[in-house]
C-alpha positions as CSV (number, residue, x, y, z in Angstrom):
1,M,2.9,-42.4,5.5
2,K,0.7,-40.7,3.2
3,F,-0.9,-37.4,3.5
4,S,-4.2,-36.4,2.1
5,P,-3.7,-33.4,-0.4
6,A,-6.1,-31.2,2.2
7,R,-3.6,-32.1,5.0
8,R,-0.6,-31.4,2.7
9,W,-2.7,-27.6,1.6
10,R,-3.0,-26.8,5.3
11,S,0.6,-28.1,6.4
12,W,1.6,-25.6,3.3
13,L,0.0,-22.7,4.9
14,P,1.4,-20.4,7.5
15,Q,0.4,-21.8,11.2
16,L,-1.2,-18.2,12.6
17,N,-3.2,-17.5,15.5
18,P,-6.6,-17.4,14.1
19,Q,-7.5,-13.6,14.5
20,V,-4.7,-12.9,11.6
21,W,-6.8,-15.5,9.3
22,I,-10.1,-13.1,10.5
23,L,-8.1,-10.0,9.9
24,A,-6.9,-11.4,6.8
25,A,-10.6,-12.1,6.0
26,G,-11.8,-8.7,6.6
27,R,-9.0,-7.0,4.8
28,L,-10.2,-9.2,1.7
29,L,-13.5,-7.7,2.0
30,S,-12.5,-4.3,2.3
31,A,-9.8,-4.9,-0.5
32,I,-12.6,-6.0,-3.1
33,G,-14.7,-2.2,-3.0
34,T,-10.7,-0.4,-3.2
35,G,-9.7,-2.7,-6.5
36,L,-13.0,-0.9,-7.9
37,T,-11.7,2.5,-7.7
38,L,-7.7,2.0,-7.4
39,F,-6.7,2.2,-11.2
40,Y,-9.9,3.7,-12.4
41,A,-9.9,6.7,-10.0
42,P,-7.7,8.8,-12.1
43,L,-9.4,7.9,-15.3
44,F,-12.4,9.0,-14.1
45,F,-11.4,12.1,-12.0
46,A,-9.3,13.0,-15.6
47,G,-12.2,11.9,-17.9
48,G,-15.5,12.6,-16.4
49,L,-14.6,15.4,-14.3
50,G,-12.8,17.3,-17.3
51,L,-9.2,18.1,-14.6
52,S,-5.8,18.5,-15.9
53,K,-3.4,15.1,-15.4
54,T,-1.6,17.5,-12.7
55,A,-5.0,18.9,-11.1
56,V,-5.6,15.1,-10.7
57,G,-2.3,14.6,-9.2
58,I,-3.1,17.5,-6.6
59,A,-6.3,15.5,-5.5
60,L,-4.9,12.4,-4.8
61,A,-1.9,13.8,-3.2
62,S,-4.3,15.7,-0.9
63,A,-5.3,12.3,0.4
64,S,-1.9,11.5,1.4
65,L,-1.3,15.1,3.2
66,A,-4.5,14.0,5.1
67,G,-2.8,10.9,5.9
68,V,0.1,12.2,7.7
69,F,-2.2,13.6,10.4
70,G,-4.3,10.5,10.5
71,R,-1.0,8.4,11.1
72,I,0.2,10.8,13.8
73,L,-3.2,10.4,15.4
74,S,-3.3,6.5,14.8
75,G,0.4,6.0,16.4
76,I,-1.1,7.8,20.0
77,L,-4.2,6.1,19.8
78,T,-2.7,2.4,19.0
79,D,-0.4,2.7,21.9
80,S,-3.4,4.4,24.2
81,P,-5.5,2.0,26.6
82,A,-8.1,4.7,26.2
83,A,-8.4,3.6,22.5
84,G,-6.2,0.8,21.6
85,R,-5.7,-1.0,18.2
86,R,-9.7,-2.1,17.5
87,R,-11.3,1.3,17.9
88,T,-8.6,2.8,16.2
89,L,-9.4,0.6,13.4
90,L,-13.3,1.2,13.7
91,L,-12.8,5.1,13.4
92,S,-10.7,4.6,9.9
93,N,-13.0,2.4,8.3
94,F,-16.2,4.6,9.2
95,I,-14.2,8.0,8.1
96,S,-12.7,6.3,5.0
97,A,-16.5,4.9,4.2
98,G,-17.7,8.8,4.5
99,G,-14.8,9.7,2.0
100,C,-15.8,7.4,-0.8
101,F,-19.7,9.0,-0.3
102,V,-18.2,12.2,-1.0
103,L,-16.1,11.1,-4.0
104,A,-19.2,9.3,-5.5
105,A,-21.0,12.8,-5.4
106,A,-18.0,14.4,-6.4
107,T,-18.8,16.8,-9.6
108,N,-16.3,19.9,-9.3
109,F,-12.8,19.9,-7.7
110,P,-13.3,21.4,-4.5
111,V,-15.3,18.2,-3.8
112,L,-13.2,16.1,-5.0
113,I,-10.3,17.5,-2.4
114,A,-13.0,16.7,0.3
115,G,-13.7,13.2,-0.8
116,N,-9.7,12.9,-0.9
117,L,-8.7,14.4,2.2
118,L,-11.6,12.1,4.0
119,L,-10.2,8.9,2.5
120,G,-6.7,9.8,2.9
121,F,-7.4,10.8,7.0
122,G,-9.4,7.3,7.2
123,G,-6.5,5.4,5.5
124,G,-3.9,6.9,7.8
125,L,-5.3,6.1,11.2
126,Y,-5.9,2.4,9.7
127,W,-2.5,1.2,8.8
128,P,-0.4,1.3,12.5
129,A,-3.4,-0.1,14.0
130,T,-3.7,-3.2,11.6
131,E,0.0,-3.3,11.4
132,A,0.7,-3.1,15.2
133,I,-2.2,-6.0,15.9
134,I,-0.8,-8.3,13.6
135,A,3.0,-8.0,15.6
136,D,0.9,-8.5,18.6
137,L,-0.1,-11.9,17.1
138,T,2.8,-13.3,16.0
139,D,6.2,-14.2,16.9
140,A,9.5,-13.3,15.1
141,E,9.7,-17.1,13.5
142,H,6.3,-16.2,11.7
143,R,5.8,-12.3,11.6
144,H,7.3,-12.1,7.8
145,E,4.6,-15.0,7.0
146,A,1.8,-13.0,8.9
147,Y,2.5,-9.9,6.5
148,A,2.4,-11.6,3.6
149,L,-0.6,-13.2,4.3
150,T,-2.5,-10.2,4.8
151,R,-1.0,-8.3,1.8
152,L,-1.9,-11.6,0.0
153,A,-5.8,-11.0,1.1
154,D,-5.1,-7.4,0.0
155,N,-4.0,-8.3,-3.2
156,L,-6.4,-10.9,-3.9
157,G,-9.5,-8.5,-3.1
158,L,-8.0,-5.6,-5.4
159,Q,-7.3,-8.2,-7.8
160,L,-11.3,-9.2,-7.9
161,G,-12.3,-5.6,-7.4
162,V,-10.2,-5.0,-10.8
163,V,-11.8,-7.3,-12.6
164,L,-15.0,-6.5,-11.3
165,G,-14.7,-2.7,-11.6
166,G,-13.3,-3.6,-15.4
167,V,-16.8,-4.9,-16.0
168,L,-18.5,-2.8,-14.4
169,I,-17.2,-0.1,-16.6
170,S,-17.4,-1.9,-20.0
171,L,-21.0,-2.6,-19.3
172,T,-22.2,0.6,-18.0
173,G,-19.5,3.7,-17.8
174,A,-20.7,4.2,-14.0
175,Y,-17.8,5.4,-12.5
176,R,-19.3,6.5,-9.5
177,T,-21.4,3.9,-8.8
178,L,-17.4,2.2,-8.0
179,F,-17.1,4.5,-5.2
180,L,-20.6,3.6,-3.5
181,I,-19.3,-0.3,-3.4
182,D,-15.8,1.0,-1.6
183,A,-17.9,2.8,0.9
184,I,-19.9,-0.5,1.7
185,S,-17.1,-2.6,1.7
186,F,-15.2,-0.5,4.3
187,L,-19.0,-0.4,6.2
188,G,-18.7,-4.3,6.2
189,F,-15.2,-4.3,7.5
190,C,-16.3,-2.5,10.2
191,G,-18.7,-5.1,11.1
192,V,-15.4,-8.0,10.7
193,I,-13.2,-5.7,13.3
194,Y,-16.6,-5.4,15.9
195,F,-17.6,-8.6,16.1
196,A,-14.8,-10.6,15.6
197,I,-11.3,-8.9,16.2
198,A,-10.2,-8.6,20.2
199,E,-8.2,-5.9,21.7
200,T,-4.6,-6.9,21.9
201,Y,-3.2,-3.7,23.0
202,Q,-1.4,-4.8,26.5
203,P,0.5,-2.2,28.7
204,A,4.0,-3.0,29.6
205,T,3.2,-2.5,32.9
206,P,0.1,-1.8,35.2
207,E,-0.8,2.3,34.9
208,T,-1.6,4.1,37.7
209,A,-3.8,6.9,37.8
210,E,-0.9,9.3,37.4
211,E,0.7,7.3,34.6
212,K,-2.7,7.5,32.9
213,T,-2.8,11.3,33.8
214,N,0.4,11.6,32.1
215,H,-0.2,9.2,28.9
216,S,-0.3,12.1,26.3
217,H,3.3,13.1,27.9
218,S,4.6,9.6,27.3
219,S,3.3,9.8,23.9
220,L,5.4,13.0,23.1
221,N,8.1,11.0,24.6
222,G,7.6,7.8,22.3
223,W,7.7,9.8,19.2
224,A,10.8,11.7,20.3
225,A,12.7,8.3,21.3
226,A,12.0,7.2,17.4
227,L,13.0,9.9,15.8
228,R,16.2,9.7,18.0
229,D,16.6,5.8,16.4
230,R,19.1,6.1,13.5
231,A,18.2,2.8,12.0
232,L,14.6,4.0,11.9
233,L,15.7,6.9,10.2
234,I,17.9,5.5,7.5
235,Y,14.9,3.1,6.6
236,V,12.4,6.0,6.6
237,A,14.8,7.2,3.6
238,V,14.5,4.2,1.6
239,N,10.9,3.7,2.1
240,I,9.8,7.0,1.1
241,M,11.6,5.6,-2.2
242,F,9.7,2.4,-2.8
243,T,6.2,3.7,-1.5
244,T,6.7,6.3,-4.4
245,Y,7.6,3.6,-6.6
246,I,4.2,1.7,-5.9
247,C,2.7,5.1,-6.0
248,Q,3.7,5.4,-9.6
249,I,2.1,2.0,-10.3
250,Q,-1.4,2.9,-9.2
251,T,-1.5,6.6,-10.1
252,T,0.5,7.5,-13.4
253,M,1.0,4.1,-15.2
254,P,-2.6,3.9,-16.3
255,L,-2.5,7.5,-17.6
256,Y,0.6,6.4,-19.4
257,F,-0.6,3.4,-20.9
258,S,-3.7,5.6,-22.0
259,D,-2.2,8.7,-23.4
260,F,1.1,7.6,-24.4
261,I,1.1,4.1,-26.1
262,S,0.3,3.9,-30.2
263,A,-0.9,0.4,-30.4
264,G,-0.2,-1.1,-33.8
265,Q,-1.2,0.0,-37.1
266,T,-4.2,2.2,-35.6
267,G,-2.1,4.3,-33.5
268,K,-4.7,4.2,-30.5
269,A,-3.5,4.0,-27.3
270,F,-4.0,0.9,-24.8
271,S,-8.1,0.6,-24.3
272,T,-9.6,0.4,-20.8
273,P,-10.3,-3.3,-21.2
274,T,-6.6,-3.8,-22.0
275,I,-5.4,-1.4,-19.2
276,S,-7.7,-3.3,-17.0
277,G,-6.6,-6.9,-17.9
278,L,-3.1,-5.3,-17.7
279,F,-3.3,-4.5,-14.0
280,T,-5.1,-7.9,-13.5
281,W,-2.2,-9.5,-14.6
282,Y,-0.1,-7.0,-12.1
283,M,-2.4,-8.1,-8.9
284,A,-2.7,-12.0,-10.3
285,S,1.2,-11.8,-9.8
286,S,1.3,-10.8,-6.7
287,I,-1.1,-13.2,-5.7
288,L,0.8,-15.7,-7.2
289,F,4.0,-15.0,-5.5
290,Q,3.3,-13.4,-2.5
291,L,3.7,-16.4,-0.1
292,P,6.2,-18.2,-2.1
293,V,8.4,-14.8,-2.3
294,A,8.4,-14.5,1.3
295,R,9.4,-18.6,2.2
296,F,12.2,-18.1,0.1
297,L,13.6,-14.4,1.5
298,R,13.0,-15.5,5.3
299,R,16.9,-16.8,4.7
300,F,18.2,-13.3,4.6
301,S,18.2,-10.0,6.6
302,Y,15.2,-8.0,6.3
303,P,17.2,-5.1,4.7
304,V,18.8,-8.3,2.3
305,A,15.6,-8.8,1.1
306,L,14.7,-5.1,0.8
307,T,17.9,-5.0,-1.7
308,G,16.4,-7.9,-3.8
309,S,13.2,-6.0,-4.3
310,A,15.2,-2.9,-5.0
311,L,16.7,-4.7,-8.0
312,L,13.6,-5.8,-9.4
313,W,12.4,-2.6,-9.1
314,A,15.3,-1.1,-11.2
315,V,14.6,-4.2,-14.0
316,G,10.8,-3.5,-14.3
317,F,10.8,0.5,-14.9
318,P,12.9,0.2,-18.0
319,L,10.7,-2.2,-19.5
320,I,7.3,0.2,-18.8
321,A,9.6,2.8,-20.4
322,A,10.1,0.4,-23.7
323,T,6.2,-0.3,-23.9
324,G,6.1,3.8,-24.9
325,I,9.5,3.8,-26.8
326,S,8.7,0.4,-28.8
327,P,7.2,1.3,-32.2
328,T,4.9,-2.0,-32.5
329,A,5.8,-4.5,-29.5
330,H,3.9,-2.7,-26.9
331,L,2.0,-5.6,-24.8
332,I,4.8,-7.6,-24.2
333,P,7.3,-5.2,-22.4
334,A,4.0,-4.2,-20.6
335,I,3.2,-7.7,-19.4
336,L,7.0,-8.2,-18.5
337,G,7.3,-4.8,-16.4
338,L,4.1,-5.2,-14.6
339,G,5.0,-9.3,-13.7
340,V,8.7,-7.8,-12.6
341,L,7.1,-5.0,-10.5
342,A,4.6,-7.4,-9.0
343,I,7.4,-9.3,-7.5
344,A,9.4,-6.2,-6.3
345,T,6.3,-4.8,-4.3
346,V,5.5,-8.6,-2.6
347,S,9.4,-8.8,-1.9
348,Y,8.8,-5.1,-0.2
349,T,5.6,-5.3,2.2
350,P,6.0,-8.0,4.6
351,F,9.7,-7.3,5.1
352,A,9.4,-3.8,5.5
353,S,6.6,-4.4,8.4
354,S,9.0,-7.1,10.5
355,L,11.7,-5.0,9.7
356,V,9.9,-2.2,11.7
357,V,8.9,-5.0,14.6
358,Q,12.2,-5.6,14.7
359,L,13.2,-1.7,15.4
360,A,10.5,-0.8,17.8
361,P,10.5,-1.7,21.5
362,E,7.4,-3.5,22.2
363,S,5.6,-0.7,24.0
364,L,6.2,1.9,20.9
365,R,4.6,-0.3,17.9
366,G,2.0,2.2,17.5
367,V,4.5,5.1,17.3
368,Y,7.1,3.2,15.1
369,F,4.0,2.0,12.4
370,S,3.0,5.5,12.3
371,I,6.2,6.9,11.3
372,N,6.4,3.6,8.9
373,A,2.8,4.7,7.7
374,Q,4.1,8.2,7.1
375,C,6.6,7.1,4.3
376,W,3.2,6.0,2.6
377,A,1.9,9.5,3.1
378,V,5.1,11.2,1.4
379,G,5.4,8.7,-1.3
380,Y,1.9,9.3,-2.1
381,F,2.2,12.8,-1.6
382,I,5.1,13.3,-4.1
383,G,4.2,10.2,-6.6
384,P,1.1,11.9,-7.8
385,P,1.9,15.4,-8.8
386,L,5.6,14.1,-9.9
387,G,3.8,11.3,-12.4
388,G,1.3,14.2,-13.4
389,W,3.9,16.6,-14.2
390,A,5.8,14.1,-16.3
391,L,2.8,13.1,-18.1
392,D,1.9,16.6,-18.8
393,Q,5.5,17.3,-20.9
394,S,6.4,15.6,-23.7
395,P,6.2,12.1,-25.0
396,A,10.6,12.4,-24.4
397,V,9.9,13.4,-21.0
398,A,7.3,10.8,-20.2
399,H,9.0,7.9,-21.5
400,S,12.5,8.7,-19.6
401,F,10.5,9.4,-16.1
402,W,10.7,5.4,-16.0
403,L,14.4,5.2,-16.3
404,V,15.1,7.9,-14.0
405,L,12.8,6.1,-11.3
406,S,15.4,2.8,-12.4
407,L,18.5,4.7,-11.8
408,S,16.9,5.9,-8.1
409,A,16.8,2.3,-7.1
410,G,20.6,2.2,-7.1
411,V,20.6,5.0,-4.0
412,A,18.0,3.0,-2.4
413,I,20.4,-0.3,-2.5
414,L,23.5,1.5,-0.9
415,I,21.5,2.6,1.6
416,L,19.6,-0.5,2.5
417,Q,23.7,-2.3,2.5
418,Y,24.6,0.8,5.1
419,L,21.3,-0.1,7.1
420,D,22.6,-4.0,7.4
421,R,25.9,-3.0,8.5
422,L,24.2,-0.8,11.2
423,L,21.6,-3.7,12.1
424,G,24.6,-5.9,12.5
425,E,26.5,-3.8,14.6
426,R,23.4,-3.9,17.2
427,K,23.6,-7.1,17.9
């Protein structure tokens, strides 16, 4: 029996709850706005506002600091019957939109800090809630594909945003407009959530009035229980390393390509269109490999899948260093390096989230995802100042920075092997 191309295409797509697809569509819209600013914000802060690279790193790190508090609050609200997943998502997008409006008006360092604090706090509220919704709507067999789908929507949106941002900057140089469009995309995502996403929070048992009164106490007990989970704490250590790696791609690498590459005989660094093209390639690779990689790695345990990601990070970072060290051929190692790092990223994100669901009791998903999201906050707090400091040093230090990151991936592999053995003993 022959199937039409449309039926074959539908059979290849993940079989998921319709609300997962709606959430992915909303994330696509929001990610387009984020993509407009993701790789160009550091260039604007350093060039347009005349700040040092270290100051830019501090400003970006302030968002991560605010995100720490946002993630803590989100873990409480997400597991609360009074707020739940949906209201927490709405609040996060409103605050993020406000942060983008502030950044669009920034003219000095204090205002830049204020905008990043709002944007970081809104982002902190977002991740535990959205990850918990996906866990609620999927079973174990299809959960990694659900996370892969939503990451695909993120990457596709970022790809479109990066391309549109590069075109807009090339034509007008209007960096501030990018933040205004980003704010509008957050508000559009609010509309999707309000009209199309139902609340998925379900209490483990019907709550009595006394239980509702003691909910804040129960939330604290949930945090205490999570922080006693040995496997979770081991995972946190390696997860911080992965998020620091991703942060370097988004914040440090654009400045490295801009300031430390002597392209050809001209002696000039990569131009903004070239940098835009390289990160377009990175995002395109992420989109192309997201679902195939998720399906290939599903045969392995989650720690083993993450070990594969660590190996790819260890290979990709030396290629980035070769981009600056090579006397002539700069684009080739840059293209190869970003392609490898794209596969490393898509090997990490869906399986990291699925691992958290495996570790978390159903009633504490919000708290566990809050701790998982804190890893991103810590990684993005460490990453920008660290990368900014390396780029403010000599070229030798800047080139060696990527080699040090590559060596650190070996530590991540050892941690993941230990975690895999620990989870095997739990069964």
